[in-house]
PLY file of the C-alpha trace (Angstrom):
ply
format ascii 1.0
element vertex 196
property float x
property float y
property float z
element edge 195
property int vertex1
property int vertex2
end_header
0.01 -0.01 -0.02
1.07 3.56 -0.72
-0.04 7.01 0.39
0.43 9.05 -2.74
3.15 11.19 -1.13
5.89 11.14 -3.74
9.37 10.67 -2.27
11.35 11.65 -5.37
11.49 11.43 -9.09
13.66 9.02 -10.99
15.05 8.92 -14.52
14.59 6.01 -16.95
18.09 4.76 -17.58
17.31 1.78 -19.84
14.43 -0.12 -21.32
14.39 -3.66 -22.67
11.48 -5.11 -24.59
11.00 -8.83 -24.03
8.60 -11.44 -25.37
6.56 -11.12 -22.18
6.65 -7.42 -21.45
9.06 -4.63 -20.68
11.96 -4.23 -18.28
12.88 -0.71 -17.03
15.95 0.45 -15.15
15.34 3.56 -13.05
17.67 5.86 -11.19
16.63 6.55 -7.61
18.40 8.10 -4.60
17.00 5.34 -2.38
18.02 2.46 -4.66
20.66 1.21 -2.24
17.91 0.71 0.41
15.79 -1.55 -1.81
15.78 -5.32 -1.82
14.54 -7.88 -4.32
10.76 -8.25 -4.19
9.91 -4.88 -2.64
7.15 -2.74 -4.13
7.72 0.66 -5.62
5.02 2.85 -7.17
6.35 4.17 -10.45
4.13 7.09 -11.53
1.32 5.33 -9.63
1.81 1.76 -10.86
2.91 -0.72 -8.25
5.90 -2.66 -9.55
8.28 -5.16 -8.00
12.04 -4.59 -7.61
13.93 -7.27 -9.55
17.44 -6.12 -8.63
19.20 -2.97 -7.52
22.56 -1.23 -7.41
23.72 1.70 -5.36
21.90 4.18 -7.53
19.32 2.36 -9.69
16.88 -0.54 -9.75
15.03 -2.58 -12.35
11.35 -3.54 -12.62
9.48 -5.75 -15.02
6.16 -4.75 -16.59
3.94 -7.62 -17.69
1.99 -7.20 -20.91
-1.17 -6.26 -18.94
0.69 -3.44 -17.16
2.03 -2.16 -20.48
-1.51 -2.24 -21.95
-3.23 -0.38 -19.09
-0.55 2.26 -18.40
1.59 4.62 -20.48
4.79 3.20 -19.00
5.42 1.26 -22.20
5.83 4.59 -24.01
8.55 5.86 -21.70
11.95 6.56 -23.26
15.42 6.70 -21.80
15.74 10.07 -20.11
12.07 10.38 -19.13
11.22 11.11 -15.49
8.81 9.20 -13.24
7.35 9.72 -9.81
8.63 7.19 -7.15
7.17 6.12 -3.80
8.18 3.12 -1.74
5.47 1.08 -0.02
4.26 2.40 3.33
5.96 0.71 6.33
3.61 -0.52 9.04
4.89 2.09 11.43
5.01 4.94 8.88
3.13 8.18 8.73
-0.12 8.13 6.71
-0.03 11.59 5.06
-1.97 11.05 1.83
-4.81 8.56 1.23
-5.04 4.83 0.55
-3.30 4.19 -2.74
-3.01 0.66 -4.05
-0.81 1.34 -7.06
-3.43 -0.21 -9.32
-3.94 2.11 -12.30
-7.67 2.33 -13.13
-7.22 4.24 -16.32
-5.21 6.78 -18.29
-6.42 10.33 -18.58
-5.00 13.34 -20.40
-3.96 16.80 -19.27
-6.54 19.14 -20.77
-5.54 22.40 -19.14
-2.79 24.02 -17.02
-3.01 27.43 -15.45
-0.76 29.14 -12.97
-2.76 30.97 -10.28
-0.30 33.12 -8.30
2.02 30.56 -6.67
-0.31 27.60 -7.24
-1.24 25.66 -10.34
-4.64 24.53 -11.61
-4.59 21.34 -13.68
-7.51 19.88 -15.62
-7.71 16.28 -16.76
-9.99 14.13 -18.89
-11.71 11.26 -17.10
-12.52 7.94 -18.75
-16.31 7.42 -18.68
-15.94 4.18 -16.74
-14.38 6.03 -13.80
-16.82 8.95 -13.49
-18.98 7.44 -10.75
-15.89 7.13 -8.42
-14.76 10.77 -8.62
-16.46 13.40 -6.45
-15.75 17.01 -5.59
-13.33 17.23 -2.62
-12.68 13.49 -2.88
-9.31 11.84 -3.20
-7.78 10.79 -6.50
-4.30 9.61 -7.48
-2.66 11.19 -10.52
0.66 9.60 -11.57
0.95 8.30 -8.04
0.29 11.66 -6.39
-2.45 11.86 -3.74
-4.63 14.84 -4.70
-8.02 16.35 -3.91
-10.61 16.91 -6.65
-11.26 20.68 -6.81
-13.92 20.61 -9.54
-15.66 18.08 -11.70
-17.89 18.25 -14.77
-19.00 16.11 -17.69
-15.67 16.62 -19.47
-13.29 15.83 -16.64
-12.02 17.15 -13.35
-9.50 19.61 -11.94
-7.08 19.76 -9.04
-5.16 22.55 -7.42
-1.44 21.97 -7.05
0.66 23.67 -4.38
4.23 24.78 -5.24
5.90 21.94 -3.30
3.92 19.25 -5.17
4.60 20.96 -8.48
8.32 21.09 -7.81
8.82 17.57 -6.33
6.80 15.63 -8.89
6.63 15.22 -12.68
3.66 17.57 -12.91
6.14 20.40 -13.59
7.06 18.57 -16.82
3.52 17.93 -18.01
1.94 19.71 -20.96
-1.60 19.74 -22.35
-2.15 16.46 -24.18
0.21 14.40 -21.95
-1.10 11.15 -20.48
-1.51 10.57 -16.74
-2.31 7.48 -14.66
-5.47 7.69 -12.70
-6.41 5.63 -9.62
-9.74 6.36 -7.98
-10.35 6.11 -4.24
-10.67 2.37 -3.45
-13.22 3.11 -0.75
-15.62 4.31 -3.49
-15.27 0.99 -5.29
-15.91 -0.96 -2.06
-19.04 1.12 -1.37
-20.29 0.45 -4.90
-19.63 -3.30 -4.47
-21.55 -3.48 -1.21
-24.49 -1.35 -2.31
-24.91 -3.29 -5.61
-26.26 -6.17 -3.50
-29.25 -4.00 -2.53
-30.01 -2.55 -5.94
0 1
1 2
2 3
3 4
4 5
5 6
6 7
7 8
8 9
9 10
10 11
11 12
12 13
13 14
14 15
15 16
16 17
17 18
18 19
19 20
20 21
21 22
22 23
23 24
24 25
25 26
26 27
27 28
28 29
29 30
30 31
31 32
32 33
33 34
34 35
35 36
36 37
37 38
38 39
39 40
40 41
41 42
42 43
43 44
44 45
45 46
46 47
47 48
48 49
49 50
50 51
51 52
52 53
53 54
54 55
55 56
56 57
57 58
58 59
59 60
60 61
61 62
62 63
63 64
64 65
65 66
66 67
67 68
68 69
69 70
70 71
71 72
72 73
73 74
74 75
75 76
76 77
77 78
78 79
79 80
80 81
81 82
82 83
83 84
84 85
85 86
86 87
87 88
88 89
89 90
90 91
91 92
92 93
93 94
94 95
95 96
96 97
97 98
98 99
99 100
100 101
101 102
102 103
103 104
104 105
105 106
106 107
107 108
108 109
109 110
110 111
111 112
112 113
113 114
114 115
115 116
116 117
117 118
118 119
119 120
120 121
121 122
122 123
123 124
124 125
125 126
126 127
127 128
128 129
129 130
130 131
131 132
132 133
133 134
134 135
135 136
136 137
137 138
138 139
139 140
140 141
141 142
142 143
143 144
144 145
145 146
146 147
147 148
148 149
149 150
150 151
151 152
152 153
153 154
154 155
155 156
156 157
157 158
158 159
159 160
160 161
161 162
162 163
163 164
164 165
165 166
166 167
167 168
168 169
169 170
170 171
171 172
172 173
173 174
174 175
175 176
176 177
177 178
178 179
179 180
180 181
181 182
182 183
183 184
184 185
185 186
186 187
187 188
188 189
189 190
190 191
191 192
192 193
193 194
194 195
């Protein structure tokens, strides 16, 4: 489990296409603290560490992961958001994030408002019922609050620290983003469907 509080960004150092998927090598300042089998959220997608060195680690993306994310389109030199799994005794500063990408949206608007930023995103139709105003949503692994929602998508307000620490500062209109809705909304839907 993750919290959506991004620790750092990492650079794609290498990519290797295989018959079964894609292997990525990522630079990370905490790479020397990782061990084989640990989970790391890479721009919101939970991936397993295969091996690590002092300054990088590798992960394997199965075909399904490549199909439901934009990670397969990453090139050497691209930057990703990184978060290690939450330790049992860790602080819970964001919201419950599973690292299971529900869909890919697109940046539809970016506006700087004084020191803050206002980002607008498209929302796949299949996810609309899970997103509510002032509710939690994960964008590229970042725990955020929905500021506004309409038929075309939703918007979030980004504080300077989040803008600077994450890959949002590199996004442009038209760029893809990973979306993960609040898992609690999905559980509520599952439970209430029994009474419909």
